C-alpha positions as CSV (number, residue, x, y, z in Angstrom):
1,M,0.0,0.0,0.0
2,R,1.0,3.6,-0.7
3,L,-1.1,6.6,0.2
4,V,-0.4,10.1,-1.0
5,M,-2.6,12.9,0.4
6,I,-2.8,16.0,-1.7
7,W,-3.9,19.3,-0.1
8,P,-4.6,22.3,-2.4
9,L,-4.5,25.6,-0.6
10,R,-4.9,29.3,-1.5
11,L,-2.0,31.5,-0.3
12,S,-2.2,35.1,0.9
13,S,0.6,37.3,2.1
14,R,0.8,39.8,4.9
15,G,3.2,42.5,6.0
16,Y,6.3,43.2,3.9
17,L,5.6,40.2,1.7
18,K,2.3,41.7,0.7
19,A,3.9,45.2,0.2
20,D,6.4,43.7,-2.2
21,W,3.9,41.5,-4.0
22,H,3.0,43.9,-6.9
23,D,6.6,45.0,-7.4
24,S,7.7,41.4,-7.5
25,K,5.0,40.4,-9.9
26,D,6.2,43.1,-12.2
27,Q,9.6,41.4,-12.3
28,G,8.1,38.0,-13.0
29,A,6.7,35.0,-11.1
30,C,10.2,33.6,-10.4
31,K,11.1,36.4,-8.1
32,W,8.0,36.5,-5.8
33,I,7.7,32.7,-5.8
34,G,11.3,32.6,-4.8
35,E,10.7,35.1,-2.0
36,Y,7.8,33.0,-0.7
37,A,10.1,29.9,-0.7
38,D,12.9,31.7,1.0
39,W,10.6,33.0,3.7
40,I,9.2,29.5,4.4
41,E,12.7,28.1,4.7
42,N,14.1,30.9,6.9
43,K,11.1,30.9,9.3
44,S,11.0,27.1,9.7
45,K,14.3,26.8,11.4
46,D,14.4,24.8,14.6
47,E,16.2,25.6,17.8
48,K,19.5,24.4,16.2
49,G,19.0,26.7,13.3
50,K,18.2,23.9,10.8
51,P,15.3,24.6,8.5
52,R,12.4,22.1,8.6
53,W,11.4,23.1,5.1
54,T,14.2,23.1,2.5
55,R,13.9,24.2,-1.1
56,I,14.5,21.6,-3.8
57,N,16.6,23.3,-6.4
58,D,16.3,20.7,-9.1
59,Y,13.2,18.4,-9.0
60,Y,14.8,16.1,-11.7
61,T,17.7,15.1,-9.4
62,D,15.8,15.4,-6.1
63,S,12.1,14.8,-6.1
64,G,11.8,15.2,-2.3
65,R,11.4,11.5,-1.5
66,R,13.3,9.3,1.0
67,K,13.9,6.7,-1.7
68,H,16.4,7.8,-4.3
69,L,15.3,7.1,-7.8
70,T,17.4,5.4,-10.4
71,P,18.6,7.3,-13.4
72,Q,16.4,5.1,-15.5
73,A,13.3,6.1,-13.5
74,K,14.1,9.8,-13.7
75,Y,14.7,9.4,-17.4
76,G,11.2,7.8,-17.9
77,E,9.5,10.4,-15.7
78,F,11.0,13.3,-17.6
79,L,10.2,12.0,-21.1
80,Y,6.6,11.0,-20.1
81,F,5.5,14.6,-20.3
82,H,5.1,17.3,-23.0
83,P,8.0,19.9,-23.1
84,F,5.8,22.6,-21.6
85,I,5.2,20.3,-18.6
86,Q,8.8,19.4,-18.4
87,Q,9.5,23.2,-18.2
88,I,7.2,23.5,-15.2
89,F,8.7,20.8,-13.0
90,F,12.2,20.1,-14.3
91,D,13.6,23.4,-15.6
92,K,17.0,24.0,-14.1
93,K,16.6,27.8,-13.9
94,D,13.9,30.4,-14.1
95,S,11.3,27.9,-13.0
96,A,7.8,29.4,-12.5
97,I,7.2,27.2,-9.4
98,A,9.1,26.4,-6.2
99,V,9.2,23.0,-4.5
100,L,10.1,22.5,-0.8
101,E,10.4,19.3,1.3
102,R,10.4,18.3,4.9
103,E,12.8,15.5,6.0
104,D,12.3,15.7,9.8
105,I,9.1,13.7,9.8
106,S,9.8,9.9,9.7
107,E,6.5,8.3,10.5
108,A,2.8,8.8,11.1
109,R,0.9,7.0,13.9
110,I,-2.8,6.5,13.2
111,Q,-5.4,4.9,15.4
112,L,-8.9,4.8,14.0
113,R,-11.0,4.1,17.1
114,E,-10.5,3.7,20.8
115,G,-8.9,0.3,21.4
116,D,-8.1,-0.4,17.8
117,V,-4.8,-1.2,16.3
118,V,-2.3,1.7,16.1
119,W,-0.7,1.7,12.7
120,R,2.7,3.2,12.0
121,F,3.2,4.5,8.5
122,P,6.7,5.3,7.1
123,V,6.6,8.8,5.6
124,E,8.1,8.7,2.1
125,R,7.7,12.3,1.2
126,V,6.4,15.7,2.5
127,N,6.4,18.2,-0.4
128,L,5.1,21.7,-0.9
129,F,4.6,23.1,-4.4
130,L,4.2,26.8,-4.8
131,F,2.5,28.1,-8.0
132,P,2.3,31.7,-9.2
133,T,-1.5,31.5,-9.1
134,D,-1.4,32.0,-5.3
135,V,-1.9,28.2,-4.9
136,A,0.1,25.8,-2.8
137,I,-0.1,22.0,-3.1
138,A,1.0,20.1,0.0
139,A,1.6,16.3,-0.6
140,V,2.3,13.7,2.1
141,Q,3.1,10.1,1.1
142,L,2.6,7.2,3.6
143,N,3.9,3.7,2.8
144,M,2.7,0.3,4.0
145,P,2.1,0.4,7.8
146,Q,3.0,-2.0,10.5
147,A,0.8,-2.7,13.5
148,E,2.3,-1.2,16.7
149,Q,1.2,-3.3,19.6
150,Y,0.5,-6.6,17.9
151,A,2.6,-9.2,16.2
152,A,4.3,-8.2,13.1
153,E,2.2,-10.6,11.0
154,H,-1.0,-8.7,11.8
155,E,-2.5,-8.0,8.4
156,L,-4.0,-4.8,7.1
157,L,-7.5,-5.8,6.1
158,L,-9.5,-4.3,3.3
159,S,-12.0,-2.9,5.9
160,D,-9.1,-1.2,7.7
161,L,-7.8,0.2,4.5
162,M,-11.2,1.7,3.6
163,D,-11.4,3.4,7.0
164,I,-7.8,4.7,6.7
165,L,-8.5,6.2,3.3
166,D,-11.7,7.9,4.5
167,W,-10.6,9.1,8.0
168,S,-6.9,9.9,7.8
169,R,-7.3,12.6,5.2
170,R,-9.7,14.8,7.2
171,I,-8.5,18.3,7.8
172,Y,-11.2,18.9,10.4
173,P,-14.2,16.9,11.8
174,P,-17.1,17.2,9.4
175,F,-19.6,17.0,12.3
176,F,-19.9,16.3,16.0
177,N,-22.5,13.8,17.2
178,N,-25.0,14.0,20.0
179,E,-22.3,12.9,22.4
180,N,-20.0,15.8,21.2
181,R,-17.7,13.3,19.6
182,P,-16.1,14.1,16.2
183,G,-17.3,12.0,13.3
184,L,-15.3,10.3,10.5
185,V,-11.9,11.2,11.9
186,P,-9.3,9.0,13.5
187,K,-8.9,8.7,17.3
188,L,-5.2,9.6,16.8
189,F,-3.1,11.0,14.1
190,E,0.5,11.9,15.1
191,W,3.7,12.8,13.3
192,L,6.9,11.2,14.5
193,P,9.3,12.0,16.1
194,S,6.7,13.1,18.7
195,A,6.6,16.8,19.7
196,Y,4.0,19.2,21.0
197,G,1.6,20.0,18.3
198,N,2.4,16.9,16.2
199,S,-0.8,15.0,17.3
200,S,-4.4,15.6,16.3
201,D,-6.9,17.5,18.5
202,F,-10.2,16.4,16.9
203,E,-11.8,15.9,20.3
204,C,-11.4,19.6,21.1
205,M,-14.9,20.5,19.9
206,D,-15.0,24.0,21.5
207,S,-11.9,25.1,19.5
208,Y,-13.5,24.1,16.2
209,L,-16.8,25.7,17.1
210,R,-15.1,28.9,18.1
211,T,-13.2,29.2,14.9
212,T,-16.3,29.0,12.8
213,A,-18.5,31.1,15.1
214,E,-16.1,33.9,15.9
215,K,-13.7,34.1,13.0
216,R,-16.0,32.6,10.3
217,T,-13.1,30.6,8.8
218,T,-12.4,27.0,8.2
219,P,-10.7,25.2,11.1
220,V,-7.6,23.1,10.7
221,A,-6.6,20.2,12.9
222,R,-3.5,20.7,15.0
223,H,-1.3,18.1,13.4
224,W,-1.9,19.6,10.0
225,R,-1.2,23.1,11.3
226,T,2.1,21.8,12.7
227,L,3.0,20.2,9.4
228,M,2.4,23.4,7.4
229,S,4.2,25.7,9.9
230,P,5.5,28.5,9.5
231,L,2.6,29.1,7.1
232,R,-0.5,29.9,9.2
233,P,-4.2,29.3,8.7
234,E,-6.2,32.4,7.6
235,D,-7.7,32.8,11.1
236,H,-4.2,33.5,12.6
237,D,-3.4,37.0,13.8
238,D,0.2,37.2,12.6
239,A,0.9,40.6,11.0
240,E,3.7,39.2,8.8
241,G,4.2,36.2,6.6
242,L,2.1,33.7,4.5
243,C,-1.3,32.4,5.3
244,Y,-3.3,29.6,3.7
245,S,-7.0,29.0,3.3
246,Q,-9.0,25.9,2.5
247,L,-10.4,25.8,-1.0
248,E,-12.5,22.6,-0.7
249,D,-14.1,20.6,2.1
250,D,-12.6,18.6,4.9
251,R,-11.2,15.8,2.7
252,L,-7.8,15.9,1.1
253,G,-7.3,14.5,-2.3
254,V,-6.0,10.9,-2.4
255,L,-3.6,9.0,-4.7
256,S,-3.1,5.4,-3.6
257,Y,-1.6,2.1,-4.7
258,I,-3.3,-0.9,-3.2
259,A,-2.1,-4.5,-3.7
260,V,-4.4,-7.3,-2.8
261,D,-4.3,-11.1,-3.0
262,D,-7.1,-11.4,-5.5
263,P,-8.9,-8.3,-6.8
264,Q,-11.7,-10.5,-8.2
265,R,-12.8,-11.2,-4.6
266,I,-13.6,-7.6,-4.1
267,S,-17.4,-7.2,-4.3
268,P,-19.0,-4.6,-6.7
269,Q,-20.2,-2.7,-3.5
270,D,-16.6,-2.5,-2.1
271,W,-15.3,-1.3,-5.5
272,V,-17.6,1.7,-5.1
273,R,-16.4,2.2,-1.5
274,L,-12.8,2.1,-2.6
275,A,-13.3,4.6,-5.5
276,F,-15.2,7.1,-3.3
277,C,-12.9,6.5,-0.3
278,D,-15.8,5.6,1.9
279,E,-15.6,3.8,5.3
280,H,-16.1,0.1,5.2
281,G,-19.6,-1.5,5.2
282,A,-21.3,-4.8,4.5
283,S,-19.8,-6.1,1.3
284,N,-23.1,-7.1,-0.1
285,K,-24.8,-3.8,0.5
286,W,-24.5,-0.8,-1.8
287,P,-23.3,2.5,-0.3
288,Y,-25.5,4.5,-2.7
289,S,-28.6,3.9,-4.8
290,R,-28.3,1.7,-7.9
291,S,-29.6,4.5,-10.1
292,F,-26.8,6.9,-8.8
293,L,-24.2,4.2,-9.6
294,E,-25.6,3.4,-13.0
295,S,-22.6,5.0,-14.8
296,F,-19.9,4.0,-12.2
297,D,-18.1,1.5,-14.4
298,R,-18.1,3.8,-17.3
299,E,-17.1,7.1,-15.6
300,N,-15.2,6.1,-12.5
301,C,-13.3,3.0,-13.7
302,Y,-10.3,3.0,-16.1
303,D,-10.2,-0.6,-17.2
304,R,-7.5,-0.7,-19.9
305,F,-5.6,-3.3,-17.8
306,W,-8.7,-5.0,-16.2
307,D,-9.9,-8.3,-17.6
308,P,-9.2,-11.1,-15.1
309,A,-10.3,-13.7,-17.6
310,E,-7.5,-12.6,-19.9
311,G,-4.9,-12.1,-17.1
312,F,-5.3,-8.3,-16.8
313,T,-5.7,-7.6,-13.0
314,T,-5.0,-3.9,-12.6
315,R,-7.8,-1.5,-12.2
316,Y,-7.8,2.3,-11.8
317,L,-10.5,4.1,-9.9
318,L,-11.1,7.9,-10.2
319,T,-13.4,10.4,-8.6
320,G,-13.2,14.2,-8.1
321,Y,-10.8,13.7,-5.2
322,S,-9.3,10.2,-5.5
323,F,-7.1,8.2,-7.8
324,L,-6.5,4.5,-6.8
325,A,-4.6,1.8,-8.6
326,V,-5.8,-1.6,-7.3
327,G,-4.3,-4.9,-8.5
328,R,-3.0,-8.4,-7.8
329,Q,0.2,-8.2,-5.7
330,T,1.8,-11.2,-7.4
331,D,1.4,-9.7,-10.9
332,D,4.7,-8.5,-12.2
333,F,3.2,-5.5,-14.1
334,F,1.4,-4.4,-10.9
335,R,4.4,-5.0,-8.6
336,F,7.1,-3.3,-10.7
337,V,5.6,-0.9,-13.2
338,V,2.4,0.5,-11.6
339,P,4.1,1.6,-8.3
340,Q,6.7,3.6,-10.1
341,H,4.0,5.3,-12.3
342,V,1.8,6.1,-9.3
343,E,4.6,7.7,-7.3
344,Q,6.1,9.6,-10.2
345,Q,4.0,10.3,-13.4
346,Y,0.5,9.9,-11.9
347,F,1.6,11.9,-8.9
348,L,2.5,14.9,-11.1
349,L,-0.7,14.4,-13.0
350,A,-2.7,14.7,-9.8
351,V,-0.7,17.7,-8.7
352,L,-1.4,19.5,-12.0
353,A,-5.1,18.7,-11.9
354,H,-5.5,19.8,-8.3
355,M,-3.5,23.0,-9.1
356,Q,-5.8,23.8,-12.0
357,K,-8.9,23.4,-9.9
358,A,-7.5,25.3,-7.0
359,S,-6.4,28.1,-9.3
360,L,-9.8,28.4,-10.9
361,L,-11.5,28.4,-7.5
362,G,-9.1,31.1,-6.4
363,F,-10.0,33.2,-9.5
364,W,-13.7,32.6,-8.9
365,K,-13.3,33.9,-5.3
366,R,-11.5,37.0,-6.5
367,L,-14.1,37.6,-9.2
368,A,-16.9,37.2,-6.7
369,D,-15.3,39.7,-4.3
370,M,-14.7,42.2,-7.0
371,Q,-18.3,42.0,-8.3
372,Q,-19.6,42.5,-4.8
373,E,-17.3,45.5,-4.4
374,F,-18.3,46.9,-7.8
375,E,-22.0,46.8,-6.9
376,K,-21.6,49.1,-3.9
377,E,-23.3,52.3,-4.9
378,K,-21.4,54.7,-2.6
379,A,-17.9,53.6,-3.5
380,S,-15.4,56.4,-3.4
381,D,-13.3,57.4,-6.4
382,E,-10.2,56.0,-4.6
383,S,-11.9,52.6,-3.9
384,K,-13.0,52.4,-7.5
385,A,-9.5,53.1,-8.7
386,T,-8.3,50.3,-6.4
387,L,-11.0,48.0,-7.7
388,F,-10.1,48.7,-11.3
389,E,-6.4,48.0,-10.6
390,A,-7.3,44.7,-8.9
391,Q,-9.5,43.7,-11.9
392,E,-6.6,44.5,-14.3
393,W,-4.3,42.3,-12.1
394,L,-6.9,39.5,-12.2
395,L,-7.1,39.6,-16.0
396,V,-3.3,39.6,-16.2
397,D,-3.0,36.6,-13.8
398,L,-5.8,34.7,-15.5
399,S,-4.1,35.2,-18.9
400,D,-0.8,34.0,-17.4
401,F,-2.5,30.9,-15.9
402,I,-4.2,30.0,-19.2
403,S,-0.9,30.3,-21.2
404,R,1.3,28.6,-18.6
405,F,-0.8,26.1,-16.6
406,Y,-4.2,25.4,-18.2
407,F,-3.8,22.5,-20.6
408,R,-6.0,19.6,-21.6
409,E,-3.2,17.3,-22.6
410,V,0.1,16.7,-20.7
411,S,1.7,13.7,-22.3
412,N,2.2,12.0,-25.7
413,Q,1.5,8.7,-23.9
414,L,-2.0,7.5,-24.7
415,Q,-2.6,6.3,-21.1
416,G,-1.4,9.6,-19.7
417,M,-3.8,11.5,-22.0
418,E,-6.7,9.3,-20.9
419,L,-6.0,9.3,-17.2
420,F,-5.5,13.1,-17.1
421,D,-8.7,13.6,-19.1
422,C,-10.6,11.4,-16.6
423,M,-9.1,13.3,-13.6
424,T,-10.0,16.7,-15.0
425,K,-13.5,15.6,-16.0
426,Q,-14.2,14.1,-12.5
427,M,-13.0,17.4,-10.9
428,R,-15.3,19.4,-13.3
429,I,-12.3,21.5,-14.3
430,P,-13.5,22.2,-17.9
431,Q,-16.9,23.4,-16.6
432,L,-15.3,25.5,-13.9
433,F,-12.9,27.0,-16.5
434,A,-15.8,28.0,-18.7
435,E,-17.5,29.7,-15.8
436,V,-14.4,31.6,-14.8
437,V,-13.7,32.7,-18.3
438,Q,-17.3,33.9,-18.7
439,Q,-17.2,35.8,-15.5
440,S,-13.8,37.3,-16.4
441,E,-15.3,38.4,-19.7
442,F,-17.9,40.3,-17.7
443,V,-15.1,42.0,-15.8
444,R,-13.3,42.8,-19.0
445,K,-16.5,44.3,-20.4
446,V,-17.0,46.4,-17.3
447,L,-13.4,47.7,-17.5
448,F,-13.8,48.5,-21.2
449,E,-17.0,50.3,-20.6
450,Q,-15.4,52.3,-17.8
451,W,-12.5,53.1,-20.1
452,Q,-14.9,54.2,-22.8
453,E,-16.8,56.4,-20.4
454,K,-13.6,58.0,-19.3
455,T,-12.4,58.5,-22.9
456,I,-15.7,60.0,-24.0
457,A,-15.8,62.3,-21.0
458,K,-12.2,63.4,-21.7
459,Q,-13.0,64.0,-25.3
460,D,-16.1,66.1,-24.3
461,R,-13.9,68.2,-22.0
462,I,-11.4,68.7,-24.7
463,A,-14.1,69.8,-27.1
464,T,-15.5,72.2,-24.5
465,Y,-12.0,73.7,-23.9
466,Q,-11.4,74.0,-27.6
467,S,-14.8,75.8,-28.1
468,D,-14.1,78.1,-25.1
469,L,-10.6,78.8,-26.4
470,G,-11.9,79.6,-29.8
471,Q,-14.5,81.9,-28.5
472,L,-12.0,83.7,-26.3
473,A,-9.5,84.1,-29.1
474,H,-12.3,85.4,-31.3
475,K,-13.2,88.0,-28.7
476,L,-9.8,88.9,-27.6
477,L,-8.0,89.1,-30.9
478,P,-9.7,92.3,-32.2
479,L,-9.2,93.9,-28.8
480,S,-5.5,92.9,-28.7
481,I,-5.0,94.2,-32.2
482,A,-6.8,97.4,-31.4
483,A,-4.9,97.9,-28.2
484,S,-1.6,97.2,-29.9
485,V,-2.3,99.6,-32.8
486,L,-3.5,102.2,-30.4
487,G,-0.6,101.8,-28.0
488,L,1.9,101.7,-30.9
489,S,0.2,104.7,-32.5
490,I,0.5,106.7,-29.3
491,G,4.1,105.6,-28.9
492,F,5.0,106.4,-32.4
493,G,3.1,109.7,-32.2
494,K,5.2,110.7,-29.3
495,V,8.3,109.6,-31.1
496,E,7.3,111.7,-34.1
497,S,6.6,114.6,-31.9
498,A,9.9,114.2,-30.3
499,L,11.7,114.1,-33.6
500,L,9.9,117.2,-34.8
501,G,10.8,118.9,-31.5
502,L,14.4,118.3,-32.2
503,V,13.9,120.2,-35.5
504,G,11.5,122.7,-34.1
505,A,10.9,124.3,-30.7
506,A,8.5,121.7,-29.1
507,Q,10.0,118.7,-27.4
508,V,8.4,115.6,-25.9
509,P,10.2,114.0,-22.9
510,L,11.9,110.7,-23.9
511,P,10.8,108.8,-20.7
512,E,7.2,109.5,-21.6
513,V,7.7,108.0,-25.0
514,V,9.3,104.8,-23.6
515,A,6.5,104.4,-21.0
516,S,3.8,104.6,-23.6
517,M,5.4,102.0,-25.8
518,A,6.0,99.7,-22.7
519,L,2.3,100.0,-21.7
520,A,1.2,98.9,-25.2
521,L,3.5,95.9,-25.2
522,L,2.4,94.9,-21.7
523,L,-1.3,95.0,-22.7
524,F,-0.5,92.9,-25.8
525,G,1.5,90.4,-23.9
526,L,-1.2,90.0,-21.2
527,L,-3.8,89.1,-23.8
528,W,-1.7,86.5,-25.4
529,F,-0.7,85.1,-22.0
530,L,-4.4,84.3,-21.4
531,L,-4.6,82.5,-24.7
532,F,-1.5,80.5,-23.7
533,W,-3.0,79.6,-20.3
534,F,-6.2,78.3,-21.9
535,S,-4.2,76.2,-24.4
536,R,-2.2,74.6,-21.5
537,R,-5.4,73.7,-19.7
538,L,-6.7,72.2,-22.9
539,S,-3.7,69.9,-23.3
540,K,-4.1,68.6,-19.7
């Protein structure tokens, strides 16, 4: 058994990280994603100064797993994808994403119910993928467990496996029963080595109720908060740093490899429970109505390698939150080929699909917030300007997401094409994408109409200024000409008198001549200054 839990999150920044966000975005996604990764690494240092989260500089050579891959495995993983997918995960420099890992968590202890077996799962990987759509994908892989307090030969039954798939992936209790006990969550979930905060707190009902009642945010169980530290849930009061918010419900996405003695012995009812990661039940009773499950084999099962009569014993199950590979443990194809594909290629397929859905949900949230703000009737000019800037950023981010990360095909391999298509359809990603694009078109239309209104208003003002300036020039030009002629006439008259006085007896004082001409020139200059002032106002 291998169990990978995938947790899509929406990121938001506070303090100086938020202040630098727009500047960093102007310089490209690499810079601000790198700043986020550096902040996580620096703030996660333990008492000895060693960071709990460390950045993976090259995902090709170091995929953040305990088990080192062979060169042949890395080779196959790289060539499985289209070049634009290779660029996302395996680019040596200028990568648009950042990947971090934790190596300080060695095991997970899980007890489903009081008095049940305590299972110890080796932790294969703890990864954190940061994408420039303000989305983070956390991934935790647990390998085949051992029973803690019983003999080593204690087997993991199919019923135990179903309950582990359903209960261990809960971020918070979905409900509390009449006895105030949390439902559908394990009695214990603890990261090892043990430390304060590493164990679950599902039984602390008051804390969960207070988070929703007072802060109106989604609660997060203590062991998950510890795992994600130094990132904080959105209800935290830190003034600096990175926060995350839940995008979906209490259940994490699941990617699992399950080897059984004989998959033909699994009843049709239990196939449904496995696919939907439901808790165990009577193997001869359906968990849902037959009409609801009418299309189960067609839509939720990928049976390219499932035909037991012909020796094909591998079956893939897919829903909107789960991907399971189930097969016979003695089959060579299932023992050697399928685990490698699940942990490498299919893992990246799941990360990409969850990233796409999380990004689209994030865009939808931003669009909803903007539309609500836009509909406020008494918004100030300053708030409207802020809103228009946010809308422009959203359109830029959406365009970047579509060109970089939204794709319907990720591999030339036919099986990869089909599986990714099944994943995205089960997650309703194409429908969600169409809705987001339609809503963003509304935003673009609003922005264009606002731009048109501003342009028309500006043109009207320019036309008004031109008309006013023309009328003023029409009125002032004759006056300025008359004043100039009159002033110059007076001045030249006095000059003429002065010249005649030099010949004759009468003399006009020279200062009076100069003063008359200066007055005429001053009046002329003042009139043309008014014309110049109106022309400057028009240009503005």
